[in-house]
PANU-470267 format. One record per residue (C-alpha): chain; x, y, z. Coordinates in Angstrom, 1 decimal. Each point is the difference from the previous one (the first is absolute). Example, Ala and Ser with C-alpha at 12.3 -4.5 7.8 and 13.67 -1.06 7.14 Angstrom:
2
ROTOR   ch       c1       c2       c3
ROTOR    A     12.3     -4.5      7.8
ROTOR    A      1.4      3.4     -0.7
# end
This chain:
446
ROTOR   ch       c1       c2       c3
ROTOR    A     13.0    -76.1     29.1
ROTOR    A      0.3     -3.7     -1.0
ROTOR    A     -3.5     -0.2      1.2
ROTOR    A     -3.7     -1.2     -1.3
ROTOR    A     -1.3      3.4      1.3
ROTOR    A      0.5      2.8     -2.6
ROTOR    A      2.5      2.7      1.5
ROTOR    A     -2.0      2.9      0.9
ROTOR    A     -2.4     -2.6      2.0
ROTOR    A      2.6     -0.9      2.6
ROTOR    A     -0.8      1.7      3.6
ROTOR    A      1.4      2.4      1.9
ROTOR    A     -1.5      0.6      3.4
ROTOR    A     -3.4     -1.8     -1.1
ROTOR    A     -0.1      1.7     -3.3
ROTOR    A      1.1     -0.6     -3.6
ROTOR    A      2.5      2.1     -1.5
ROTOR    A     -2.2      1.3     -2.7
ROTOR    A     -3.0      0.9      3.0
ROTOR    A      2.7      1.9      1.7
ROTOR    A      0.9      1.8     -3.1
ROTOR    A     -3.5      0.6     -1.1
ROTOR    A     -1.3      1.3      3.7
ROTOR    A      2.9      2.8     -0.4
ROTOR    A     -0.9      1.1     -3.4
ROTOR    A     -3.9      0.0      1.1
ROTOR    A      0.9      2.8      2.9
ROTOR    A      1.0      2.2     -2.7
ROTOR    A     -3.0      0.0     -1.4
ROTOR    A      0.4     -0.5     -4.1
ROTOR    A     -3.0      0.5     -2.2
ROTOR    A      0.8     -3.4     -1.2
ROTOR    A      2.0     -3.2      0.8
ROTOR    A      1.1     -2.7     -2.6
ROTOR    A      1.6     -3.2      1.0
ROTOR    A      2.2     -1.3     -2.7
ROTOR    A      0.1     -4.0      0.3
ROTOR    A      1.3     -3.0     -2.0
ROTOR    A      1.6     -2.8      1.6
ROTOR    A     -2.5     -1.1      3.2
ROTOR    A     -2.6      2.5     -1.3
ROTOR    A     -3.2     -1.7      1.5
ROTOR    A      1.9     -0.5      3.3
ROTOR    A      0.9      3.7     -0.1
ROTOR    A     -3.8      0.9     -0.7
ROTOR    A     -1.3     -2.0      2.3
ROTOR    A      2.2      1.4      3.0
ROTOR    A     -0.4      3.7     -1.2
ROTOR    A     -3.9     -0.3     -1.0
ROTOR    A     -1.8      3.3     -1.1
ROTOR    A      2.2      2.2      1.7
ROTOR    A      1.9      0.9     -3.5
ROTOR    A     -0.3     -0.8     -3.8
ROTOR    A      1.7     -2.4     -1.9
ROTOR    A      1.6     -0.2     -3.1
ROTOR    A      1.9     -3.3     -1.1
ROTOR    A      3.4     -0.7     -1.5
ROTOR    A      0.1     -3.1     -1.6
ROTOR    A      3.4     -0.1     -1.2
ROTOR    A      2.5      1.2      2.7
ROTOR    A      2.3      2.4     -2.1
ROTOR    A      1.2      2.3      2.1
ROTOR    A     -0.9      2.9      2.6
ROTOR    A     -0.7      2.5     -3.2
ROTOR    A     -1.9     -2.6     -1.6
ROTOR    A     -2.2     -0.4      3.3
ROTOR    A     -0.7      3.3      0.2
ROTOR    A     -1.1      0.3     -3.9
ROTOR    A     -2.9     -2.2      0.5
ROTOR    A     -1.6      2.5      2.2
ROTOR    A     -0.2      2.3     -3.3
ROTOR    A     -3.9     -0.7     -1.2
ROTOR    A     -0.6      1.0      3.5
ROTOR    A      2.3      2.9      0.8
ROTOR    A      1.7      1.2     -3.3
ROTOR    A     -2.5      2.7     -0.7
ROTOR    A      0.2      1.8      3.8
ROTOR    A      1.3      2.7      0.9
ROTOR    A      1.7      0.3      3.6
ROTOR    A      2.6     -1.7      1.9
ROTOR    A      0.5     -3.7      0.3
ROTOR    A      2.1     -1.7      2.7
ROTOR    A      1.5     -3.1     -0.7
ROTOR    A      1.0     -2.6      3.0
ROTOR    A      1.1     -3.5     -0.3
ROTOR    A     -2.1     -2.7      2.1
ROTOR    A      3.2     -1.3      1.4
ROTOR    A      0.9      3.1      2.6
ROTOR    A     -2.3     -0.6      2.6
ROTOR    A      1.9      2.6      2.3
ROTOR    A     -1.0      3.0     -2.1
ROTOR    A     -1.9      2.7      1.9
ROTOR    A     -3.0      2.4     -0.9
ROTOR    A      1.9      2.6      1.6
ROTOR    A      3.0     -0.9     -2.3
ROTOR    A     -2.5      0.2     -3.2
ROTOR    A     -1.1      3.4      1.1
ROTOR    A      3.2      1.5      0.2
ROTOR    A      1.1     -1.4     -3.6
ROTOR    A     -3.0      1.5     -1.3
ROTOR    A      0.3      3.4      1.5
ROTOR    A      3.6     -0.2     -1.4
ROTOR    A     -0.9     -1.0     -3.4
ROTOR    A     -2.8      3.0      0.1
ROTOR    A      2.7      2.5      1.5
ROTOR    A      2.6     -1.0     -2.8
ROTOR    A     -2.5      0.3     -3.1
ROTOR    A      1.4     -3.4     -1.1
ROTOR    A     -1.0     -2.3     -2.3
ROTOR    A      1.3     -2.8      1.7
ROTOR    A      1.4     -0.5      3.9
ROTOR    A      1.7     -2.8      1.2
ROTOR    A      0.0     -1.1      3.5
ROTOR    A      3.6     -0.9      0.9
ROTOR    A      1.8     -0.9      3.1
ROTOR    A      3.5     -0.7      0.9
ROTOR    A      1.0     -3.8      0.8
ROTOR    A      2.8     -1.0      2.0
ROTOR    A      0.0     -3.2     -2.3
ROTOR    A     -1.5      1.0     -3.4
ROTOR    A      0.4     -3.6     -1.2
ROTOR    A     -3.2     -0.9     -2.4
ROTOR    A     -1.3      3.5     -0.5
ROTOR    A     -0.3      2.3     -2.6
ROTOR    A      2.6      3.2      0.3
ROTOR    A     -0.6      3.6     -0.5
ROTOR    A      2.2      1.4     -2.4
ROTOR    A      0.4      4.1      0.4
ROTOR    A      2.2      2.2     -2.2
ROTOR    A      2.2      2.2      1.2
ROTOR    A     -2.7      2.5      1.3
ROTOR    A     -1.6     -2.8      2.1
ROTOR    A     -3.1     -0.2     -2.5
ROTOR    A     -0.8     -3.4     -0.2
ROTOR    A      0.3     -0.9     -3.9
ROTOR    A     -0.8     -4.1      0.0
ROTOR    A     -0.5     -3.1      2.2
ROTOR    A      2.2     -2.8     -0.7
ROTOR    A     -1.2     -3.6      1.2
ROTOR    A      2.7     -1.9      2.1
ROTOR    A      0.4     -2.4     -3.2
ROTOR    A      0.5      2.6     -2.4
ROTOR    A      2.7      1.8      2.3
ROTOR    A      3.4      0.7     -0.3
ROTOR    A      2.8     -0.4      2.2
ROTOR    A     -0.4      4.0      1.0
ROTOR    A     -3.6     -0.2      0.0
ROTOR    A     -0.1     -3.0      2.3
ROTOR    A      1.7      2.3      2.6
ROTOR    A     -2.9      2.4     -0.1
ROTOR    A     -2.0     -0.2      3.7
ROTOR    A     -2.8      2.0     -1.0
ROTOR    A     -2.6     -2.3     -1.1
ROTOR    A     -3.2     -0.2     -1.7
ROTOR    A     -2.9     -1.2      2.4
ROTOR    A     -2.3     -0.8     -2.6
ROTOR    A     -2.8      2.7      0.5
ROTOR    A     -0.3      3.1     -2.5
ROTOR    A     -2.0      2.8     -0.4
ROTOR    A     -1.0      0.8     -3.6
ROTOR    A     -2.0      2.6     -2.0
ROTOR    A     -2.3     -2.6     -1.9
ROTOR    A      0.1      1.0     -3.2
ROTOR    A      3.7      0.1     -0.1
ROTOR    A      0.2     -3.5      1.4
ROTOR    A     -2.0     -1.4     -2.3
ROTOR    A      1.4      1.7     -3.0
ROTOR    A      3.8     -1.3      1.2
ROTOR    A     -1.5     -3.4      0.6
ROTOR    A     -0.9      0.0     -3.5
ROTOR    A      3.9      0.4     -1.2
ROTOR    A      1.6     -2.3      2.9
ROTOR    A      2.0     -3.1     -1.9
ROTOR    A      1.3     -3.2      1.6
ROTOR    A      3.4      0.1     -1.1
ROTOR    A      1.8     -0.9      3.3
ROTOR    A      1.1     -2.9      2.0
ROTOR    A     -3.5     -1.4      0.9
ROTOR    A     -1.6      0.7     -3.4
ROTOR    A     -3.0      2.1      2.0
ROTOR    A     -1.8      2.9     -0.5
ROTOR    A      1.7      1.8      3.3
ROTOR    A     -1.7      3.0      1.6
ROTOR    A      2.6      1.7      0.9
ROTOR    A      0.9      0.9     -3.6
ROTOR    A     -3.0      2.2      0.0
ROTOR    A      2.2      2.5      2.0
ROTOR    A      2.8      0.3     -2.6
ROTOR    A     -2.7      0.7     -3.2
ROTOR    A     -2.0      2.4      2.0
ROTOR    A      3.2      1.8      0.8
ROTOR    A      0.8     -0.1     -3.8
ROTOR    A     -2.9      1.6     -0.5
ROTOR    A      0.7      2.6      2.2
ROTOR    A     -2.4     -0.7      3.1
ROTOR    A      1.7      0.7      3.5
ROTOR    A      0.9     -3.1      2.0
ROTOR    A     -0.1      0.1      3.5
ROTOR    A      1.3     -2.4      2.8
ROTOR    A     -1.3      0.3      3.8
ROTOR    A      2.3     -1.8      2.2
ROTOR    A     -1.6     -1.5      2.7
ROTOR    A      2.0     -0.1      4.0
ROTOR    A     -0.9     -3.2      0.6
ROTOR    A      1.4     -3.0     -2.4
ROTOR    A     -1.7     -2.9      2.5
ROTOR    A     -3.4      1.3     -1.5
ROTOR    A      1.1      0.0     -3.6
ROTOR    A      0.8     -4.1      0.4
ROTOR    A     -1.2     -2.0     -2.7
ROTOR    A     -0.5     -4.2      0.9
ROTOR    A      1.2     -1.9     -2.3
ROTOR    A      0.8     -3.1      2.0
ROTOR    A     -0.8     -1.6      3.3
ROTOR    A      3.3      1.8      1.4
ROTOR    A     -1.6      3.6     -0.5
ROTOR    A     -3.4     -0.9      0.6
ROTOR    A      1.9     -1.2      3.6
ROTOR    A      1.7      3.7      0.0
ROTOR    A     -3.3      1.7     -1.1
ROTOR    A     -2.2     -2.0      3.0
ROTOR    A      2.5      1.6      2.5
ROTOR    A     -0.5      3.4     -1.3
ROTOR    A     -3.6     -0.1      0.2
ROTOR    A     -0.1     -1.9      3.2
ROTOR    A      2.3      2.9      1.4
ROTOR    A     -2.2      2.7     -1.5
ROTOR    A     -3.4     -1.5      1.5
ROTOR    A      1.6     -0.9      3.5
ROTOR    A      1.7      4.0      0.1
ROTOR    A     -3.6      1.1     -0.6
ROTOR    A     -1.6     -2.3      2.4
ROTOR    A      2.5      1.2      3.0
ROTOR    A     -0.6      3.5     -1.1
ROTOR    A     -3.8     -0.3      0.8
ROTOR    A      0.8     -1.3      3.5
ROTOR    A      0.6     -3.8     -0.5
ROTOR    A      3.1     -1.6      1.8
ROTOR    A      1.8     -2.9     -1.7
ROTOR    A      2.9     -1.3      2.0
ROTOR    A      1.8     -1.4     -3.0
ROTOR    A     -1.4      1.8     -3.2
ROTOR    A      2.7     -2.0     -2.2
ROTOR    A     -1.8     -3.3      1.0
ROTOR    A     -3.7      1.4     -0.6
ROTOR    A     -2.1     -0.5     -3.0
ROTOR    A     -2.9      1.9     -0.8
ROTOR    A     -2.0     -0.1     -2.8
ROTOR    A     -0.8      3.2     -1.8
ROTOR    A     -4.0      0.7      1.1
ROTOR    A      0.2     -1.5      3.1
ROTOR    A     -0.8      2.7      3.2
ROTOR    A      1.2      0.1      3.5
ROTOR    A     -1.1      2.2      2.8
ROTOR    A      2.3      2.2      2.0
ROTOR    A      1.6     -1.3      3.1
ROTOR    A     -0.1     -3.2     -1.3
ROTOR    A      3.2     -2.5      0.3
ROTOR    A      1.5     -2.0     -2.5
ROTOR    A      2.7     -2.5      1.1
ROTOR    A      3.0     -1.4     -2.3
ROTOR    A     -1.4     -2.6     -2.6
ROTOR    A     -3.5      1.1     -0.7
ROTOR    A     -1.5     -0.3     -3.3
ROTOR    A     -3.1      2.0     -0.5
ROTOR    A     -1.3     -1.0     -3.5
ROTOR    A     -3.3      1.1     -2.3
ROTOR    A     -2.9      2.1      1.6
ROTOR    A      1.1     -0.7      3.6
ROTOR    A     -1.5      3.4      2.3
ROTOR    A      1.5      0.2      3.5
ROTOR    A     -1.3      2.4      2.5
ROTOR    A      1.6      1.8      2.9
ROTOR    A      2.2     -0.9      3.2
ROTOR    A      0.5     -3.6     -1.6
ROTOR    A      2.9     -2.5      0.3
ROTOR    A      0.6     -1.8     -3.2
ROTOR    A      2.6     -2.8      1.9
ROTOR    A      3.8     -1.1     -1.9
ROTOR    A     -0.7     -1.9     -3.1
ROTOR    A     -3.9      0.2      0.1
ROTOR    A     -1.8     -0.4     -3.5
ROTOR    A     -3.1      2.2     -0.9
ROTOR    A     -1.8     -0.5     -3.5
ROTOR    A     -2.9      2.1     -0.6
ROTOR    A     -0.9      0.2      3.7
ROTOR    A     -1.8      2.3      1.9
ROTOR    A      1.3      0.8      3.4
ROTOR    A     -1.8      2.7      2.1
ROTOR    A      1.3      1.9      2.8
ROTOR    A      2.5     -1.4      2.8
ROTOR    A      0.3     -3.5     -1.4
ROTOR    A      3.2     -2.1      1.1
ROTOR    A      1.2     -2.3     -2.8
ROTOR    A      2.7     -2.4      1.2
ROTOR    A      1.8     -1.6     -2.6
ROTOR    A     -3.1     -1.3     -1.6
ROTOR    A     -1.6     -0.4     -3.5
ROTOR    A     -3.6      2.3     -0.8
ROTOR    A     -1.0     -0.5     -3.7
ROTOR    A     -3.5      1.5     -1.0
ROTOR    A     -1.2      0.1      3.7
ROTOR    A     -0.9      2.7      2.5
ROTOR    A      1.2      0.4      3.0
ROTOR    A     -1.9      2.7      2.3
ROTOR    A      0.9      2.5      2.6
ROTOR    A      2.0     -1.4      3.2
ROTOR    A      0.3     -3.2     -1.5
ROTOR    A      3.3     -2.1      0.4
ROTOR    A      1.6     -3.0     -2.2
ROTOR    A      3.0     -2.2      0.3
ROTOR    A      3.1     -1.1     -0.3
ROTOR    A     -0.5     -2.3     -3.0
ROTOR    A     -3.7      0.2     -0.5
ROTOR    A     -2.0      0.1     -3.4
ROTOR    A     -3.3      1.7     -1.0
ROTOR    A     -1.2     -1.0     -3.3
ROTOR    A     -2.3      1.7     -2.4
ROTOR    A     -3.4      1.3      1.7
ROTOR    A      1.4      0.1      3.8
ROTOR    A     -1.9      2.5      1.6
ROTOR    A      1.7      0.4      3.7
ROTOR    A     -2.0      1.9      2.3
ROTOR    A      0.8      3.2      2.6
ROTOR    A      2.4     -1.4      2.2
ROTOR    A      0.1     -3.6     -1.1
ROTOR    A      3.4     -1.6      1.2
ROTOR    A      1.1     -3.3     -2.4
ROTOR    A      3.3     -1.2      1.3
ROTOR    A      2.6     -2.0     -1.6
ROTOR    A     -0.1     -2.7     -2.7
ROTOR    A     -3.6      0.8     -0.7
ROTOR    A     -2.1      0.0     -3.3
ROTOR    A     -3.4      1.9     -0.6
ROTOR    A     -1.6     -0.4     -3.8
ROTOR    A     -3.4      1.4     -0.9
ROTOR    A     -0.8      0.6      3.4
ROTOR    A     -1.3      3.0      2.5
ROTOR    A      1.4     -0.1      3.3
ROTOR    A     -2.2      2.5      2.4
ROTOR    A      1.5      2.8      2.5
ROTOR    A      2.3     -1.4      2.5
ROTOR    A     -0.3     -3.4     -1.1
ROTOR    A      3.6     -2.2      1.4
ROTOR    A      1.9     -2.5     -2.6
ROTOR    A      2.9     -0.5      1.8
ROTOR    A      2.1     -2.8     -1.9
ROTOR    A     -0.2     -2.5     -2.6
ROTOR    A     -3.3      0.1     -1.0
ROTOR    A     -1.6      0.4     -3.4
ROTOR    A     -3.6      1.4     -0.8
ROTOR    A     -1.3     -0.2     -3.5
ROTOR    A     -3.3      1.0     -1.4
ROTOR    A     -1.6      1.1      3.2
ROTOR    A     -1.9      3.1      1.9
ROTOR    A      1.2      0.3      3.5
ROTOR    A     -1.5      2.1      2.4
ROTOR    A      1.8      2.3      2.8
ROTOR    A      1.8     -1.0      3.2
ROTOR    A      0.3     -3.6     -1.4
ROTOR    A      3.0     -1.8      1.3
ROTOR    A      1.6     -2.6     -2.3
ROTOR    A      2.2     -2.2      1.7
ROTOR    A      3.5     -1.6     -1.5
ROTOR    A     -0.5     -2.7     -2.7
ROTOR    A     -3.7      1.1     -1.5
ROTOR    A     -0.4     -0.5     -3.4
ROTOR    A     -3.1      0.6     -1.8
ROTOR    A     -0.8     -2.9     -2.5
ROTOR    A     -1.6      1.8     -2.7
ROTOR    A      0.7     -2.5     -3.0
ROTOR    A     -1.8     -3.1     -1.0
ROTOR    A      2.1     -0.7     -2.9
ROTOR    A     -2.3      1.5     -2.2
ROTOR    A     -1.4      3.0      1.2
ROTOR    A      1.1      2.7      2.8
ROTOR    A     -2.5      0.5      3.0
ROTOR    A     -1.0      2.7      2.6
ROTOR    A     -0.4     -0.1      3.9
ROTOR    A     -0.7      2.6      2.2
ROTOR    A      1.0      0.9      3.4
ROTOR    A     -2.1      2.3      2.4
ROTOR    A      1.2      2.3      2.5
ROTOR    A      2.1     -0.8      3.1
ROTOR    A      0.0     -3.7     -1.0
ROTOR    A      3.4     -2.0      1.2
ROTOR    A      1.7     -2.5     -2.5
ROTOR    A      2.2     -2.4      2.1
ROTOR    A      3.5     -0.9     -1.3
ROTOR    A      0.2     -2.6     -2.8
ROTOR    A     -3.5      0.2     -1.1
ROTOR    A     -1.5     -0.5     -3.4
ROTOR    A     -2.6      1.9     -1.1
ROTOR    A     -1.8     -2.2     -2.9
ROTOR    A     -1.5      2.4     -2.5
ROTOR    A     -2.9      1.0     -0.4
ROTOR    A     -0.7      0.6      3.7
ROTOR    A     -1.8      2.9      1.7
ROTOR    A      1.5      0.5      3.7
ROTOR    A     -2.1      2.1      1.9
ROTOR    A      0.9      2.7      2.7
ROTOR    A      1.3     -0.8      3.1
ROTOR    A      0.7     -3.5     -0.6
ROTOR    A      2.9     -2.5      0.5
ROTOR    A      1.9     -2.4     -1.9
ROTOR    A      2.2     -2.5      2.5
ROTOR    A      3.6      0.1     -1.3
ROTOR    A      0.6     -3.2     -2.3
ROTOR    A     -3.6      0.1     -1.6
ROTOR    A     -1.1     -0.7     -3.6
ROTOR    A     -3.3      2.2     -0.2
ROTOR    A     -1.8     -1.2     -2.9
ROTOR    A     -3.9      1.3      1.2
ROTOR    A     -1.2      3.5      1.2
ROTOR    A      0.7      0.9      3.7
ROTOR    A     -2.8      2.0      1.7
ROTOR    A      0.5      3.0      2.2
ROTOR    A      1.5     -0.7      3.4
ROTOR    A      1.0     -3.8     -1.0
ROTOR    A      3.1     -1.7     -0.2
ROTOR    A      0.6     -2.4     -2.6
ROTOR    A      2.4     -2.9      0.8
ROTOR    A      0.8     -2.2     -2.9
ROTOR    A      2.8     -2.5      1.0
ROTOR    A      0.5     -3.7      1.1
ROTOR    A     -0.4     -0.3      4.0
ROTOR    A      3.9     -0.9      1.2
ROTOR    A      0.7     -3.9      0.5
ROTOR    A      3.0     -1.2      1.7
ROTOR    A      1.8     -3.2     -0.6
ROTOR    A      1.7     -1.3      2.5
ROTOR    A      3.3     -1.8     -0.3
ROTOR    A      0.3      0.7     -3.7
ROTOR    A      3.7      0.2     -0.3
ROTOR    A      0.1     -3.5      0.8
ROTOR    A     -1.7     -0.9     -3.3
ROTOR    A      2.5      1.9     -2.1
ROTOR    A      2.8     -1.8     -1.7
ROTOR    A      2.5      2.7      1.6
ROTOR    A     -0.7     -0.9      2.8
ROTOR    A      2.0     -3.1      0.4
ROTOR    A      3.1      2.2     -1.5
ROTOR    A      2.7      0.8      2.5
ROTOR    A      0.5      3.1     -1.8
ROTOR    A     -3.7      1.5      0.7
ROTOR    A      0.0     -1.5      4.0
# end
């Protein structure tokens, strides 16, 4: 990956690859899940938490060696063991269940999940005999010319009889091009011992995609994006251009909502019904209630309540709570503030660290001055107040209900009920001021 981030911790649609795998494996409801960790072990443990048990592989000596490290906790168990790689984020629980069912039906000691690859380069090849029975798996670097042309590939997912698996693992050697202990060698060992080897060929090769570089990461993201978007559209969400709509796993969107091109919906965002999310909007961990309209704006860790609207080109920062039927126009910003129902904030204004009541009019260019260089301070504005254009509200102040702030004022004191605050210098006109300027003598300026 050429990265400081461990491969399986690179994200696809908001979730690390290994989390995608763990989520799908968990849906199979196994009795025990064990994650083998080596390079980047602590980072993987921090990501997955207590959703799995862990076994350390201090030396990375191959996939067979990795599975063998689980022997102290698994080798004496009876049953079926499913082995999955952490860099195959597109595999689904449905495919795992089909594999397990096929394994049981065939009475196999080992079953390989295979797929037909248009370009098998980089994958292990499935070698079958004349009767179609799987004999062995050959890794890419160990193939001859004839084997390299085979298109049926090993996806890296297996079902094993657990006892047969660990018996074979003890016999695996590392006499190969990599000098590693391959899990794939278990197949031929079990076959030579008389065990049945089965192979379940999945229909969708894309689902088996492994990620080894940034190109594959982008391709896998496209597949996952298409999968997510299709699911939402089938549930009643309209997308004008699904190919340019990016939605993370875990997002929720109500029916009859319209998503325009270029929208990104990230994290645990929830969007209600009958909303419009306009082109190139960005939503991060946002809560959007029903009948909200967002026009080319950014909403992060914030709430927009029923019937409110915003944009274009406005920004709700963390802890912004926008009340019902509130209007926020263009080039506005709200941070750690509550705007009560029906309040209007038309354009070019900033509200931070404040509690605003209902039915307030916020004029153009209003700034809530909330930071004194050391500490953030909070202001409060009552219901039906009027804040004139180009005013500064210097926190902490309390602006009462039904009060008025004259345009261009800098308010530093509390404003009582029904009062008007005017805090600006009286206009003074200087006659003939032009004549005092050096430019007045220039022909160019006359």
